[in-house]
LUMSE-209912 format. One record per residue: z, y, x of N, C-alpha, C in turn; residue in one letter. Coordinates in steps of 0.05 Angstrom, whole numbers, plus 5000, padded with zeros to 4 digits. Atoms other than C-alpha are relative to their C-alpha. Example, Ala and Ser with C-alpha at 12.3 -4.5 7.8 and 13.67 -1.06 7.14 Angstrom:
BEGIN
500049765018515649105246500050245018a/499949764984514349795273501450224985s/
//
This chain:
BEGIN
501349925025828255668465502050174984q/498349825016830856228420499349964971v/500550025029831756148345501550234986q/498749805018833156678293499849884971l/499950115027835356438224501150204981v/499249805020835656918166501149854975e/499050105025839456808101500850244982s/499049795018841557198039498050124982g/502049895018835057348005500249884972g/500050105027833757237932498950194980g/500949835022832357537864502350174990l/497949825009836258147842498850204981v/501049805018835658647786500050285013q/500049734990834059377800502950124999p/497349894998840459737822502049815012g/498250204989843459097849500250015030g/499450014971845658907919499549725011s/500350254985844158367970500950055029l/499349984972846658228040498449795016r/501550184983841957928092501649955026l/498750074974844557568154497949875018s/501850134980840957348217501649915024c/498650114978843756898270498149925023a/501650074977840856848340501349775015a/498950224985841756198378498049895020s/501850124980838855778434500650125027g/499749934972837755998505499850305005s/500049714996838356748494502550085015i/497849934982842657058548501350274991i/499049745007843257778525498250124979s/501549875022840958208466500350305002i/500049715002839058928464499950094971r/500349915027836459208399499649774980t/500550195022836858808334499150164976m/501149855022833258998271498949834978g/501250135023830258848204497350154994w/502649915008822958928184499449874973y/500850135025819558778118497050034996r/502950005006812658618093499649934971q/500750045028810458698021497249894998a/502750115003804258347994497950215003p/502249814996797958698017500650235018g/499249784984801759158063500749905028k/499350074973803259188137503149975003e/497150024995810058998165501050275009r/498849744994814559608169502949975008e/497249994991821159778202501850074977l/497949935019827259778157502350145014v/497749894986832959898205500349855027a/499450124974834959778277502850095009t/497449934989841559778315500149915029i/499850064972842759808389502649855006t/497650154993848059408427502450184997r/497849825002852360028427500650104972g/499549935028851760118352498450234989g/501649785011846760678345497949884981s/501750115021842660588283497650194994t/502449865008835760798258499049874974n/500850105026833260738186497350124992y/502449895013826660818150501050204979a/499249795019826861438106500449884972d/499950125027825760998044502649854994s/497550155005832360628054502550155008v/497649844992836961168082501850054976k/498049965021843361218042500349764982g/499850245016842160538009500549755016r/499750234982841860038066501750065023f/498349974976846759928122499649765018t/500350214980845359528185502549995017i/497750034982850959238227499549755017s/500350244982851758708282502749915010r/497750124987856858248313499049905026d/501150084974855258208387501149735009n/498850254991860057628399498749764986g/501350225015856757208345497050015001k/502949974999849757448360498850014972k/501049985027848757638288499550294992m/500749745011845658228251500049984970v/499850015029846758408179498550244988y/501249785015843258848127501250004972l/498849965026847259088068498150184984e/501949855016842459308014501150064972m/498949925026844959707954497850174985n/501849845016841460067897497149915004s/502650104995835559617905498050084978l/502249915018828859827875497849795001r/502350195000822659427856498350035025p/501749964977819059737915501349895026e/498850144977824059397962499249715002d/500950285000820958727944498249955023t/501550064976818358418007501249755014a/498750204982819457868059501350165022v/498549864980824758118106500349835025y/500050154975824457918179502150125019y/498149934979829857938232498550025026c/501349974974827758198300502250055021n/498149974978831558158366498550055026v/501049964973829958438434502049865018r/498150164986832957898476499049905027g/500550104973833357608547500249705001l/499950284995831456888558499249975030e/500949994972827156858621499150295007f/500649724998824957578610500750134973s/499449875025826058108557497649984982w/502250045019821957938496501050064972d/499449975028821658058421499949734986d/499850255015823757478377500150074970y/500149965029822557408302501149764985w/499250215017825757008247497749924982g/502150115017821856618195499650174974q/500249835024823157138140501549894977g/498650075025827057138076499050194978t/501149855023824357358008502150154985q/498349835017827657927971498250104977v/501549915024825158047900501850164982t/498549825018827658627858498550034974v/501450005025825758537786501949954977s/498450055024828658557716498849774984s/
//
């Protein structure tokens, strides 16, 4: 069984910063792409950022220049540094991992709430 546990969400004022972390554990053998997605109330889940095992990154246009994704392959962790936060960044943020247990599958965390408000 594979578990993803996110942490680091919370309430922050516009212009502030937060750092999200996600730890993968359990019977996962190998990890390819890791990423962050978000879902705001009444909206579909959308990609925020992804990072390959080799470190190549991809960002949604709305977060480019403000968010930075990184990973620690040895610790099976992925991070999202969020700066210059805006009210429209308010959402539940989900960690996603493309991992190998018995086959290659997508795994999701339980989500962590990020609220940007004054």
